[in-house]
PDB file of the backbone (N, CA, C, O) and the ligand in Angstrom, with CONECT records:
HET    SAM  A 101      27
ATOM      1  N   MET A   1      -5.264   0.111 -10.965  1.00  0.00           N
ATOM      2  CA  MET A   1      -4.529  -1.010 -10.836  1.00  0.00           C
ATOM      3  C   MET A   1      -3.880  -1.014  -9.531  1.00  0.00           C
ATOM      4  O   MET A   1      -3.030  -0.141  -9.355  1.00  0.00           O
ATOM      5  N   PRO A   2      -4.129  -1.865  -8.543  1.00  0.00           N
ATOM      6  CA  PRO A   2      -3.644  -1.974  -7.235  1.00  0.00           C
ATOM      7  C   PRO A   2      -2.218  -1.976  -7.195  1.00  0.00           C
ATOM      8  O   PRO A   2      -1.660  -2.536  -8.139  1.00  0.00           O
ATOM      9  N   GLN A   3      -1.472  -1.440  -6.255  1.00  0.00           N
ATOM     10  CA  GLN A   3      -0.099  -1.439  -5.809  1.00  0.00           C
ATOM     11  C   GLN A   3       0.364  -2.823  -5.423  1.00  0.00           C
ATOM     12  O   GLN A   3      -0.427  -3.617  -4.914  1.00  0.00           O
ATOM     13  N   HIS A   4       1.401  -3.077  -5.613  1.00  0.00           N
ATOM     14  CA  HIS A   4       1.963  -4.363  -4.794  1.00  0.00           C
ATOM     15  C   HIS A   4       2.070  -4.073  -3.438  1.00  0.00           C
ATOM     16  O   HIS A   4       2.295  -2.920  -3.071  1.00  0.00           O
ATOM     17  N   SER A   5       1.921  -5.067  -2.587  1.00  0.00           N
ATOM     18  CA  SER A   5       2.258  -5.031  -1.226  1.00  0.00           C
ATOM     19  C   SER A   5       2.771  -6.598  -0.843  1.00  0.00           C
ATOM     20  O   SER A   5       2.266  -7.621  -1.305  1.00  0.00           O
ATOM     21  N   CYS A   6       3.749  -6.546  -0.011  1.00  0.00           N
ATOM     22  CA  CYS A   6       4.445  -7.940   0.536  1.00  0.00           C
ATOM     23  C   CYS A   6       3.399  -8.448   1.466  1.00  0.00           C
ATOM     24  O   CYS A   6       3.361  -9.656   1.699  1.00  0.00           O
ATOM     25  N   VAL A   7       2.512  -7.601   2.040  1.00  0.00           N
ATOM     26  CA  VAL A   7       1.443  -8.056   2.948  1.00  0.00           C
ATOM     27  C   VAL A   7       0.082  -7.357   2.392  1.00  0.00           C
ATOM     28  O   VAL A   7      -0.495  -6.394   2.896  1.00  0.00           O
ATOM     29  N   PRO A   8      -0.252  -8.015   1.336  1.00  0.00           N
ATOM     30  CA  PRO A   8      -1.555  -7.594   0.562  1.00  0.00           C
ATOM     31  C   PRO A   8      -2.945  -7.622   1.244  1.00  0.00           C
ATOM     32  O   PRO A   8      -3.149  -8.440   2.141  1.00  0.00           O
ATOM     33  N   ASN A   9      -3.816  -6.838   0.889  1.00  0.00           N
ATOM     34  CA  ASN A   9      -5.172  -6.941   1.522  1.00  0.00           C
ATOM     35  C   ASN A   9      -6.115  -7.640   0.629  1.00  0.00           C
ATOM     36  O   ASN A   9      -7.227  -7.980   1.035  1.00  0.00           O
ATOM     37  N   VAL A  10      -5.684  -7.879  -0.644  1.00  0.00           N
ATOM     38  CA  VAL A  10      -6.668  -8.619  -1.647  1.00  0.00           C
ATOM     39  C   VAL A  10      -5.778  -9.750  -2.340  1.00  0.00           C
ATOM     40  O   VAL A  10      -4.557  -9.669  -2.205  1.00  0.00           O
ATOM     41  N   PHE A  11      -6.269 -10.685  -2.996  1.00  0.00           N
ATOM     42  CA  PHE A  11      -5.918 -11.508  -3.976  1.00  0.00           C
ATOM     43  C   PHE A  11      -6.514 -11.633  -5.163  1.00  0.00           C
ATOM     44  O   PHE A  11      -7.697 -11.298  -5.227  1.00  0.00           O
ATOM     45  N   VAL A  12      -5.954 -12.054  -6.164  1.00  0.00           N
ATOM     46  CA  VAL A  12      -6.702 -12.179  -7.507  1.00  0.00           C
ATOM     47  C   VAL A  12      -6.806 -13.688  -7.872  1.00  0.00           C
ATOM     48  O   VAL A  12      -5.866 -14.472  -7.743  1.00  0.00           O
ATOM     49  N   ASP A  13      -8.121 -14.039  -8.373  1.00  0.00           N
ATOM     50  CA  ASP A  13      -8.393 -15.297  -8.754  1.00  0.00           C
ATOM     51  C   ASP A  13      -9.387 -15.458  -9.836  1.00  0.00           C
ATOM     52  O   ASP A  13     -10.361 -14.719  -9.981  1.00  0.00           O
ATOM     53  N   THR A  14      -9.061 -16.557 -10.656  1.00  0.00           N
ATOM     54  CA  THR A  14     -10.183 -16.707 -11.833  1.00  0.00           C
ATOM     55  C   THR A  14     -10.079 -18.135 -11.879  1.00  0.00           C
ATOM     56  O   THR A  14      -9.005 -18.649 -11.570  1.00  0.00           O
ATOM     57  N   HIS A  15     -11.113 -18.888 -12.246  1.00  0.00           N
ATOM     58  CA  HIS A  15     -11.133 -20.262 -12.445  1.00  0.00           C
ATOM     59  C   HIS A  15     -10.880 -20.610 -13.936  1.00  0.00           C
ATOM     60  O   HIS A  15     -10.787 -21.778 -14.312  1.00  0.00           O
ATOM     61  N   ASP A  16     -10.768 -19.496 -14.803  1.00  0.00           N
ATOM     62  CA  ASP A  16     -10.465 -20.076 -16.188  1.00  0.00           C
ATOM     63  C   ASP A  16      -9.537 -18.874 -16.744  1.00  0.00           C
ATOM     64  O   ASP A  16      -9.944 -17.712 -16.772  1.00  0.00           O
ATOM     65  N   PRO A  17      -8.275 -19.256 -17.176  1.00  0.00           N
ATOM     66  CA  PRO A  17      -7.298 -18.348 -17.414  1.00  0.00           C
ATOM     67  C   PRO A  17      -7.730 -17.587 -18.779  1.00  0.00           C
ATOM     68  O   PRO A  17      -7.093 -16.607 -19.163  1.00  0.00           O
ATOM     69  N   ARG A  18      -8.721 -18.034 -19.410  1.00  0.00           N
ATOM     70  CA  ARG A  18      -9.055 -17.414 -20.585  1.00  0.00           C
ATOM     71  C   ARG A  18     -10.042 -16.295 -20.238  1.00  0.00           C
ATOM     72  O   ARG A  18     -10.267 -15.401 -21.054  1.00  0.00           O
ATOM     73  N   PHE A  19     -10.666 -16.335 -18.967  1.00  0.00           N
ATOM     74  CA  PHE A  19     -11.579 -15.294 -18.613  1.00  0.00           C
ATOM     75  C   PHE A  19     -11.048 -13.848 -18.886  1.00  0.00           C
ATOM     76  O   PHE A  19      -9.873 -13.588 -18.630  1.00  0.00           O
ATOM     77  N   PRO A  20     -11.744 -13.066 -19.311  1.00  0.00           N
ATOM     78  CA  PRO A  20     -11.283 -11.696 -19.827  1.00  0.00           C
ATOM     79  C   PRO A  20     -11.292 -10.733 -18.578  1.00  0.00           C
ATOM     80  O   PRO A  20     -10.936  -9.562 -18.712  1.00  0.00           O
ATOM     81  N   TRP A  21     -11.693 -11.228 -17.384  1.00  0.00           N
ATOM     82  CA  TRP A  21     -11.735 -10.081 -16.259  1.00  0.00           C
ATOM     83  C   TRP A  21     -11.044 -10.972 -15.087  1.00  0.00           C
ATOM     84  O   TRP A  21     -11.032 -12.201 -15.014  1.00  0.00           O
ATOM     85  N   VAL A  22     -10.527 -10.119 -14.274  1.00  0.00           N
ATOM     86  CA  VAL A  22      -9.972 -10.847 -12.985  1.00  0.00           C
ATOM     87  C   VAL A  22     -10.941 -10.244 -11.868  1.00  0.00           C
ATOM     88  O   VAL A  22     -11.581  -9.200 -11.994  1.00  0.00           O
ATOM     89  N   SER A  23     -10.938 -11.153 -10.660  1.00  0.00           N
ATOM     90  CA  SER A  23     -11.707 -10.607  -9.709  1.00  0.00           C
ATOM     91  C   SER A  23     -10.771 -10.509  -8.449  1.00  0.00           C
ATOM     92  O   SER A  23      -9.882 -11.346  -8.289  1.00  0.00           O
ATOM     93  N   PHE A  24     -10.956  -9.573  -7.631  1.00  0.00           N
ATOM     94  CA  PHE A  24     -10.091  -9.239  -6.458  1.00  0.00           C
ATOM     95  C   PHE A  24     -10.922  -9.655  -5.276  1.00  0.00           C
ATOM     96  O   PHE A  24     -12.123  -9.388  -5.260  1.00  0.00           O
ATOM     97  N   PHE A  25     -10.303 -10.340  -4.220  1.00  0.00           N
ATOM     98  CA  PHE A  25     -11.033 -10.989  -3.131  1.00  0.00           C
ATOM     99  C   PHE A  25     -10.309 -10.474  -1.880  1.00  0.00           C
ATOM    100  O   PHE A  25      -9.095 -10.648  -1.772  1.00  0.00           O
ATOM    101  N   ALA A  26     -11.029  -9.836  -0.921  1.00  0.00           N
ATOM    102  CA  ALA A  26     -10.391  -9.377   0.384  1.00  0.00           C
ATOM    103  C   ALA A  26      -9.831 -10.505   1.216  1.00  0.00           C
ATOM    104  O   ALA A  26     -10.432 -11.554   1.448  1.00  0.00           O
ATOM    105  N   LEU A  27      -8.623 -10.191   1.643  1.00  0.00           N
ATOM    106  CA  LEU A  27      -7.983 -11.035   2.621  1.00  0.00           C
ATOM    107  C   LEU A  27      -8.350 -10.773   4.101  1.00  0.00           C
ATOM    108  O   LEU A  27      -8.212 -11.603   5.000  1.00  0.00           O
ATOM    109  N   ARG A  28      -8.839  -9.503   4.245  1.00  0.00           N
ATOM    110  CA  ARG A  28      -9.234  -8.958   5.494  1.00  0.00           C
ATOM    111  C   ARG A  28     -10.252  -7.708   5.246  1.00  0.00           C
ATOM    112  O   ARG A  28     -10.397  -7.285   4.099  1.00  0.00           O
ATOM    113  N   ALA A  29     -10.847  -7.214   6.172  1.00  0.00           N
ATOM    114  CA  ALA A  29     -11.563  -6.066   5.999  1.00  0.00           C
ATOM    115  C   ALA A  29     -10.925  -4.933   5.603  1.00  0.00           C
ATOM    116  O   ALA A  29      -9.909  -4.568   6.195  1.00  0.00           O
ATOM    117  N   VAL A  30     -11.391  -4.301   4.653  1.00  0.00           N
ATOM    118  CA  VAL A  30     -10.710  -3.036   3.995  1.00  0.00           C
ATOM    119  C   VAL A  30     -11.729  -2.006   4.189  1.00  0.00           C
ATOM    120  O   VAL A  30     -12.900  -2.261   3.908  1.00  0.00           O
ATOM    121  N   ARG A  31     -11.369  -0.816   4.666  1.00  0.00           N
ATOM    122  CA  ARG A  31     -12.472   0.328   4.901  1.00  0.00           C
ATOM    123  C   ARG A  31     -12.734   0.996   3.584  1.00  0.00           C
ATOM    124  O   ARG A  31     -11.964   1.089   2.628  1.00  0.00           O
ATOM    125  N   ALA A  32     -13.992   1.455   3.709  1.00  0.00           N
ATOM    126  CA  ALA A  32     -14.468   2.071   2.314  1.00  0.00           C
ATOM    127  C   ALA A  32     -13.519   3.079   1.880  1.00  0.00           C
ATOM    128  O   ALA A  32     -13.138   3.886   2.728  1.00  0.00           O
ATOM    129  N   GLY A  33     -13.068   3.163   0.673  1.00  0.00           N
ATOM    130  CA  GLY A  33     -12.055   4.146   0.249  1.00  0.00           C
ATOM    131  C   GLY A  33     -10.674   3.666   0.637  1.00  0.00           C
ATOM    132  O   GLY A  33      -9.745   4.425   0.360  1.00  0.00           O
ATOM    133  N   GLY A  34     -10.403   2.546   1.223  1.00  0.00           N
ATOM    134  CA  GLY A  34      -9.135   2.185   1.594  1.00  0.00           C
ATOM    135  C   GLY A  34      -8.430   1.647   0.406  1.00  0.00           C
ATOM    136  O   GLY A  34      -9.121   1.138  -0.476  1.00  0.00           O
ATOM    137  N   GLU A  35      -7.111   1.696   0.268  1.00  0.00           N
ATOM    138  CA  GLU A  35      -6.307   1.288  -0.775  1.00  0.00           C
ATOM    139  C   GLU A  35      -6.201  -0.369  -0.825  1.00  0.00           C
ATOM    140  O   GLU A  35      -5.865  -1.065   0.133  1.00  0.00           O
ATOM    141  N   LEU A  36      -6.516  -0.794  -1.988  1.00  0.00           N
ATOM    142  CA  LEU A  36      -6.327  -2.280  -2.239  1.00  0.00           C
ATOM    143  C   LEU A  36      -5.036  -2.552  -2.600  1.00  0.00           C
ATOM    144  O   LEU A  36      -4.519  -1.803  -3.429  1.00  0.00           O
ATOM    145  N   THR A  37      -4.317  -3.596  -2.090  1.00  0.00           N
ATOM    146  CA  THR A  37      -2.910  -3.998  -2.529  1.00  0.00           C
ATOM    147  C   THR A  37      -2.915  -5.480  -2.702  1.00  0.00           C
ATOM    148  O   THR A  37      -3.630  -6.221  -2.028  1.00  0.00           O
ATOM    149  N   TRP A  38      -2.041  -5.911  -3.689  1.00  0.00           N
ATOM    150  CA  TRP A  38      -1.970  -7.304  -3.919  1.00  0.00           C
ATOM    151  C   TRP A  38      -0.537  -7.778  -4.231  1.00  0.00           C
ATOM    152  O   TRP A  38       0.296  -7.000  -4.696  1.00  0.00           O
ATOM    153  N   ASN A  39      -0.307  -8.878  -4.006  1.00  0.00           N
ATOM    154  CA  ASN A  39       1.072  -9.366  -4.100  1.00  0.00           C
ATOM    155  C   ASN A  39       1.343  -9.794  -5.617  1.00  0.00           C
ATOM    156  O   ASN A  39       0.825 -10.789  -6.124  1.00  0.00           O
ATOM    157  N   TYR A  40       2.213  -8.929  -6.280  1.00  0.00           N
ATOM    158  CA  TYR A  40       2.353  -9.338  -7.774  1.00  0.00           C
ATOM    159  C   TYR A  40       3.007 -10.644  -8.082  1.00  0.00           C
ATOM    160  O   TYR A  40       2.896 -11.235  -9.156  1.00  0.00           O
ATOM    161  N   ASN A  41       3.797 -11.100  -6.901  1.00  0.00           N
ATOM    162  CA  ASN A  41       4.375 -12.358  -7.120  1.00  0.00           C
ATOM    163  C   ASN A  41       5.381 -12.458  -8.241  1.00  0.00           C
ATOM    164  O   ASN A  41       5.529 -13.515  -8.855  1.00  0.00           O
ATOM    165  N   TYR A  42       6.062 -11.384  -8.509  1.00  0.00           N
ATOM    166  CA  TYR A  42       7.166 -11.385  -9.616  1.00  0.00           C
ATOM    167  C   TYR A  42       8.263 -12.115  -8.903  1.00  0.00           C
ATOM    168  O   TYR A  42       8.444 -12.128  -7.685  1.00  0.00           O
ATOM    169  N   ASP A  43       9.037 -12.781  -9.912  1.00  0.00           N
ATOM    170  CA  ASP A  43      10.329 -13.533  -9.452  1.00  0.00           C
ATOM    171  C   ASP A  43      11.451 -12.765  -9.493  1.00  0.00           C
ATOM    172  O   ASP A  43      12.027 -12.537 -10.557  1.00  0.00           O
ATOM    173  N   VAL A  44      11.877 -12.279  -8.286  1.00  0.00           N
ATOM    174  CA  VAL A  44      12.980 -11.419  -8.154  1.00  0.00           C
ATOM    175  C   VAL A  44      14.135 -12.085  -8.859  1.00  0.00           C
ATOM    176  O   VAL A  44      14.411 -13.276  -8.718  1.00  0.00           O
ATOM    177  N   GLY A  45      14.795 -11.233  -9.633  1.00  0.00           N
ATOM    178  CA  GLY A  45      16.015 -11.704 -10.512  1.00  0.00           C
ATOM    179  C   GLY A  45      15.576 -12.354 -11.794  1.00  0.00           C
ATOM    180  O   GLY A  45      16.432 -12.794 -12.562  1.00  0.00           O
ATOM    181  N   SER A  46      14.378 -12.437 -12.057  1.00  0.00           N
ATOM    182  CA  SER A  46      13.813 -13.112 -13.336  1.00  0.00           C
ATOM    183  C   SER A  46      14.063 -12.308 -14.585  1.00  0.00           C
ATOM    184  O   SER A  46      14.070 -12.881 -15.675  1.00  0.00           O
ATOM    185  N   VAL A  47      14.288 -10.892 -14.477  1.00  0.00           N
ATOM    186  CA  VAL A  47      14.674 -10.170 -15.519  1.00  0.00           C
ATOM    187  C   VAL A  47      16.101  -9.517 -15.501  1.00  0.00           C
ATOM    188  O   VAL A  47      16.357  -8.499 -14.858  1.00  0.00           O
ATOM    189  N   PRO A  48      16.987 -10.189 -16.255  1.00  0.00           N
ATOM    190  CA  PRO A  48      18.448  -9.641 -16.291  1.00  0.00           C
ATOM    191  C   PRO A  48      18.513  -8.257 -16.374  1.00  0.00           C
ATOM    192  O   PRO A  48      17.903  -7.700 -17.286  1.00  0.00           O
ATOM    193  N   GLY A  49      19.211  -7.553 -15.497  1.00  0.00           N
ATOM    194  CA  GLY A  49      19.581  -6.222 -15.548  1.00  0.00           C
ATOM    195  C   GLY A  49      18.462  -5.254 -15.104  1.00  0.00           C
ATOM    196  O   GLY A  49      18.540  -4.042 -15.304  1.00  0.00           O
ATOM    197  N   LYS A  50      17.369  -5.877 -14.461  1.00  0.00           N
ATOM    198  CA  LYS A  50      16.202  -5.007 -14.164  1.00  0.00           C
ATOM    199  C   LYS A  50      15.956  -5.240 -12.632  1.00  0.00           C
ATOM    200  O   LYS A  50      15.657  -6.357 -12.210  1.00  0.00           O
ATOM    201  N   VAL A  51      16.086  -4.191 -11.847  1.00  0.00           N
ATOM    202  CA  VAL A  51      15.717  -4.268 -10.394  1.00  0.00           C
ATOM    203  C   VAL A  51      14.739  -3.319 -10.025  1.00  0.00           C
ATOM    204  O   VAL A  51      14.974  -2.152 -10.337  1.00  0.00           O
ATOM    205  N   LEU A  52      13.568  -3.605  -9.357  1.00  0.00           N
ATOM    206  CA  LEU A  52      12.637  -2.962  -8.824  1.00  0.00           C
ATOM    207  C   LEU A  52      12.483  -2.945  -7.247  1.00  0.00           C
ATOM    208  O   LEU A  52      11.959  -3.889  -6.654  1.00  0.00           O
ATOM    209  N   TYR A  53      12.922  -1.927  -6.660  1.00  0.00           N
ATOM    210  CA  TYR A  53      12.845  -1.914  -5.212  1.00  0.00           C
ATOM    211  C   TYR A  53      11.330  -1.796  -4.821  1.00  0.00           C
ATOM    212  O   TYR A  53      10.524  -1.169  -5.509  1.00  0.00           O
ATOM    213  N   CYS A  54      11.012  -2.446  -3.666  1.00  0.00           N
ATOM    214  CA  CYS A  54       9.596  -2.447  -3.131  1.00  0.00           C
ATOM    215  C   CYS A  54       9.561  -1.263  -2.043  1.00  0.00           C
ATOM    216  O   CYS A  54      10.449  -1.074  -1.211  1.00  0.00           O
ATOM    217  N   TYR A  55       8.542  -0.594  -2.167  1.00  0.00           N
ATOM    218  CA  TYR A  55       8.331   0.386  -1.058  1.00  0.00           C
ATOM    219  C   TYR A  55       7.029   0.392  -0.481  1.00  0.00           C
ATOM    220  O   TYR A  55       6.424   1.423  -0.187  1.00  0.00           O
ATOM    221  N   CYS A  56       6.516  -0.995  -0.289  1.00  0.00           N
ATOM    222  CA  CYS A  56       5.113  -1.136   0.420  1.00  0.00           C
ATOM    223  C   CYS A  56       5.229  -0.807   1.706  1.00  0.00           C
ATOM    224  O   CYS A  56       4.169  -0.544   2.275  1.00  0.00           O
ATOM    225  N   GLY A  57       6.329  -0.738   2.401  1.00  0.00           N
ATOM    226  CA  GLY A  57       6.365  -0.379   3.761  1.00  0.00           C
ATOM    227  C   GLY A  57       6.024  -1.356   4.875  1.00  0.00           C
ATOM    228  O   GLY A  57       6.051  -0.977   6.046  1.00  0.00           O
ATOM    229  N   ALA A  58       5.700  -2.625   4.540  1.00  0.00           N
ATOM    230  CA  ALA A  58       5.287  -3.603   5.382  1.00  0.00           C
ATOM    231  C   ALA A  58       6.599  -4.034   6.193  1.00  0.00           C
ATOM    232  O   ALA A  58       7.707  -4.035   5.658  1.00  0.00           O
ATOM    233  N   PRO A  59       6.395  -4.383   7.471  1.00  0.00           N
ATOM    234  CA  PRO A  59       7.549  -4.694   8.310  1.00  0.00           C
ATOM    235  C   PRO A  59       8.207  -6.052   7.721  1.00  0.00           C
ATOM    236  O   PRO A  59       9.374  -6.347   7.980  1.00  0.00           O
ATOM    237  N   THR A  60       7.438  -6.792   6.973  1.00  0.00           N
ATOM    238  CA  THR A  60       8.213  -8.058   6.385  1.00  0.00           C
ATOM    239  C   THR A  60       8.253  -7.954   4.891  1.00  0.00           C
ATOM    240  O   THR A  60       8.104  -8.896   4.113  1.00  0.00           O
ATOM    241  N   CYS A  61       8.487  -6.614   4.557  1.00  0.00           N
ATOM    242  CA  CYS A  61       8.525  -6.423   3.050  1.00  0.00           C
ATOM    243  C   CYS A  61       9.876  -7.040   2.629  1.00  0.00           C
ATOM    244  O   CYS A  61      10.884  -6.978   3.334  1.00  0.00           O
ATOM    245  N   ARG A  62       9.815  -7.648   1.408  1.00  0.00           N
ATOM    246  CA  ARG A  62      10.835  -8.522   0.877  1.00  0.00           C
ATOM    247  C   ARG A  62      12.028  -7.431   0.280  1.00  0.00           C
ATOM    248  O   ARG A  62      13.154  -7.831  -0.015  1.00  0.00           O
ATOM    249  N   GLY A  63      11.654  -6.148   0.163  1.00  0.00           N
ATOM    250  CA  GLY A  63      12.721  -5.394  -0.414  1.00  0.00           C
ATOM    251  C   GLY A  63      12.767  -5.086  -1.767  1.00  0.00           C
ATOM    252  O   GLY A  63      13.177  -3.977  -2.109  1.00  0.00           O
ATOM    253  N   GLN A  64      12.355  -6.023  -2.708  1.00  0.00           N
ATOM    254  CA  GLN A  64      12.364  -6.087  -4.157  1.00  0.00           C
ATOM    255  C   GLN A  64      11.187  -6.483  -4.589  1.00  0.00           C
ATOM    256  O   GLN A  64      10.553  -7.328  -3.957  1.00  0.00           O
ATOM    257  N   LEU A  65      10.708  -5.923  -5.753  1.00  0.00           N
ATOM    258  CA  LEU A  65       9.580  -6.583  -6.467  1.00  0.00           C
ATOM    259  C   LEU A  65      10.111  -7.457  -7.570  1.00  0.00           C
ATOM    260  O   LEU A  65       9.535  -8.492  -7.905  1.00  0.00           O
ATOM    261  N   LEU A  66      11.292  -6.995  -8.165  1.00  0.00           N
ATOM    262  CA  LEU A  66      11.919  -7.723  -9.377  1.00  0.00           C
ATOM    263  C   LEU A  66      13.222  -7.478  -9.247  1.00  0.00           C
ATOM    264  O   LEU A  66      14.020  -7.926 -10.069  1.00  0.00           O
TER     265      LEU A  66
HETATM  266  C1  SAM A 101       0.622  -1.925 -12.584  1.00  0.00           C
HETATM  267  S1  SAM A 101       1.818  -0.650 -12.054  1.00  0.00           S1+
HETATM  268  C2  SAM A 101       0.984  -0.127 -10.548  1.00  0.00           C
HETATM  269  C3  SAM A 101      -0.155   0.708 -10.614  1.00  0.00           C
HETATM  270  C4  SAM A 101       0.327   2.091 -10.970  1.00  0.00           C
HETATM  271  N1  SAM A 101       1.318   2.676 -10.133  1.00  0.00           N
HETATM  272  C5  SAM A 101      -0.807   2.926 -11.069  1.00  0.00           C
HETATM  273  O1  SAM A 101      -0.865   4.016 -10.590  1.00  0.00           O
HETATM  274  O2  SAM A 101      -1.882   2.444 -11.633  1.00  0.00           O1-
HETATM  275  C6  SAM A 101       3.165  -1.344 -11.530  1.00  0.00           C
HETATM  276  C7  SAM A 101       4.231  -0.630 -11.209  1.00  0.00           C
HETATM  277  O3  SAM A 101       3.935   0.223 -10.031  1.00  0.00           O
HETATM  278  C8  SAM A 101       5.108   0.384  -9.354  1.00  0.00           C
HETATM  279  N2  SAM A 101       4.861  -0.211  -7.924  1.00  0.00           N
HETATM  280  C9  SAM A 101       3.687  -0.917  -7.561  1.00  0.00           C
HETATM  281  N3  SAM A 101       3.751  -1.311  -6.201  1.00  0.00           N
HETATM  282  C10 SAM A 101       5.008  -0.959  -5.818  1.00  0.00           C
HETATM  283  C11 SAM A 101       5.630  -1.113  -4.647  1.00  0.00           C
HETATM  284  N4  SAM A 101       5.188  -1.767  -3.522  1.00  0.00           N
HETATM  285  N5  SAM A 101       6.924  -0.486  -4.487  1.00  0.00           N
HETATM  286  C12 SAM A 101       7.473   0.002  -5.457  1.00  0.00           C
HETATM  287  N6  SAM A 101       6.980   0.267  -6.695  1.00  0.00           N
HETATM  288  C13 SAM A 101       5.690  -0.270  -6.903  1.00  0.00           C
HETATM  289  C14 SAM A 101       6.163  -0.448  -9.955  1.00  0.00           C
HETATM  290  O4  SAM A 101       6.965   0.511 -10.685  1.00  0.00           O
HETATM  291  C15 SAM A 101       5.479  -1.443 -10.800  1.00  0.00           C
HETATM  292  O5  SAM A 101       6.284  -1.734 -11.955  1.00  0.00           O
CONECT  266  267
CONECT  267  266  268  275
CONECT  268  267  269
CONECT  269  268  270
CONECT  270  269  271  272
CONECT  271  270
CONECT  272  270  273  274
CONECT  273  272
CONECT  274  272
CONECT  275  267  276
CONECT  276  275  277  291
CONECT  277  276  278
CONECT  278  277  279  289
CONECT  279  278  280  288
CONECT  280  279  281
CONECT  281  280  282
CONECT  282  281  283  288
CONECT  283  282  284  285
CONECT  284  283
CONECT  285  283  286
CONECT  286  285  287
CONECT  287  286  288
CONECT  288  279  282  287
CONECT  289  278  290  291
CONECT  290  289
CONECT  291  276  289  292
CONECT  292  291
END
């Protein structure tokens, strides 16, 4: 399962929410063996009492996953 990045190199899409598989599409070229990252798009503050700091390292990192 890919890690979250605030500047991901793939996104997930499906045309049918009942589809049992997800597909990852590259947003830019990824080297063979390179890490795939996607934006989890969690809503920061949506889980009371739960904080997850983001360590993606992007210059524009939001700082928190949750
Ligand atoms: C689905 S798992 C990610 C993949 C998992 N680490 C693995 O090795 O298969 C999701 C969890 O990984 C951690 N994680 C993923 N991306 C992260 C990031 N950018 N910064 C901090 N933790 C992250 C968080 O704890 C998050 O709840």
